[in-house]
C-alpha atoms as one frame of an Amber mdcrd trajectory, in Angstrom:
protein
-123.181 153.768 -19.262-125.375 153.245 -16.221-126.143 149.800 -14.962-129.585
 148.895 -13.618-130.224 147.874 -10.043-129.374 144.473  -8.661-132.407 142.188
  -8.331-131.982 139.208  -6.000-134.716 136.595  -5.624-134.856 133.607  -3.326
-137.525 130.934  -3.646-137.369 129.297  -0.208-138.530 125.670  -0.362-140.233
 126.403  -3.693-139.285 125.486  -7.242-137.905 128.510  -9.074-140.496 129.725
 -11.574-138.779 131.417 -14.514-141.926 133.295 -15.657-142.437 134.754 -12.183
-138.752 135.653 -11.934-138.879 137.527 -15.267-142.084 139.360 -14.294-140.546
 140.519 -11.007-137.334 141.644 -12.737-139.283 143.629 -15.375-141.350 145.371
 -12.727-138.219 146.179 -10.714-136.610 147.689 -13.819-139.680 149.915 -14.341
-139.551 151.052 -10.701-135.809 151.712 -10.982-136.406 153.883 -14.049-138.861
 155.982 -12.046-136.917 155.993  -8.760-133.294 156.439  -9.831-132.004 156.331
  -6.241-132.759 152.573  -5.937-129.739 150.284  -6.359-130.834 146.921  -4.961
-134.017 144.823  -4.734-134.086 141.678  -2.561-137.128 139.386  -2.498-137.869
 136.084  -0.770-140.907 133.950  -1.556-141.817 131.039   0.711-144.724 128.753
   1.475-146.557 129.636   4.654-149.049 126.991   5.707-151.926 127.289   3.238
-150.566 130.327   1.369-147.394 132.064   0.298-145.397 134.852   1.904-143.240
 137.388   0.093-140.646 139.535   1.877-138.912 142.450   0.184-136.102 144.863
   0.944-135.160 147.754  -1.340-132.080 149.890  -0.761-130.383 152.792  -2.466
-129.195 156.338  -1.943-131.196 157.678   1.038-133.643 154.799   0.518-134.370
 151.794   2.714-137.757 150.096   2.327-138.788 146.736   3.781-142.195 145.079
   3.654-144.025 141.781   3.335-147.202 140.447   1.742-149.181 137.211   1.592
-151.197 135.545  -1.138-152.774 132.247  -2.093-150.322 131.857  -5.022-146.638
 132.873  -5.316-147.455 135.319  -8.138-150.220 136.952  -6.116-147.934 137.369
  -3.085-145.207 138.855  -5.316-147.658 141.310  -6.955-148.951 142.483  -3.596
-145.388 142.900  -2.345-144.336 144.907  -5.390-147.433 147.126  -5.040-146.490
 147.874  -1.425-142.857 148.528  -2.329-143.892 150.932  -5.093-146.224 152.861
  -2.751-143.488 153.143  -0.118-140.908 154.261  -2.671-143.342 156.871  -4.031
-144.054 158.174  -0.519-140.345 158.436   0.355-139.473 159.995  -3.015-142.271
 162.574  -2.855-141.452 163.439   0.742-137.827 164.074  -0.202-138.684 166.150
  -3.298-141.524 168.192  -1.823-139.698 168.825   1.459-137.035 170.698  -0.524
-139.712 172.738  -2.289-141.510 173.555   0.965-138.242 174.681   2.549-137.518
 176.912  -0.443-140.998 178.479  -0.286-140.808 178.981   3.463-137.690 181.152
   3.216-137.974 183.060  -0.070-134.905 185.078  -1.105-134.975 188.677   0.072
-135.209 191.391  -2.534-132.298 193.717  -2.807-133.597 197.252  -2.442-130.400
 199.014  -3.236
């Protein structure tokens, strides 16, 4: 039985919103299903003057992604952050997968003419 990734959320100087927490966890589970190398999601949401800031760090096997986003509402900042994280995970995943394919095509096996 495989266990899903760890999702840690910190609402700095903000009341913890259960609906937002569940939405973030569900989206992280969907990303983890697509990117199996991810083992841990860490997010921090805080108020930043007139808006909200979201910081995220995702780690796993050969994976280390960190980014931040801002929004006028905590949910908007979290959505923007998760969009950025997903794009970065996709880029890293595709680079890893397609680099192996390019290497294999570059040096095709030699035919045995014997």
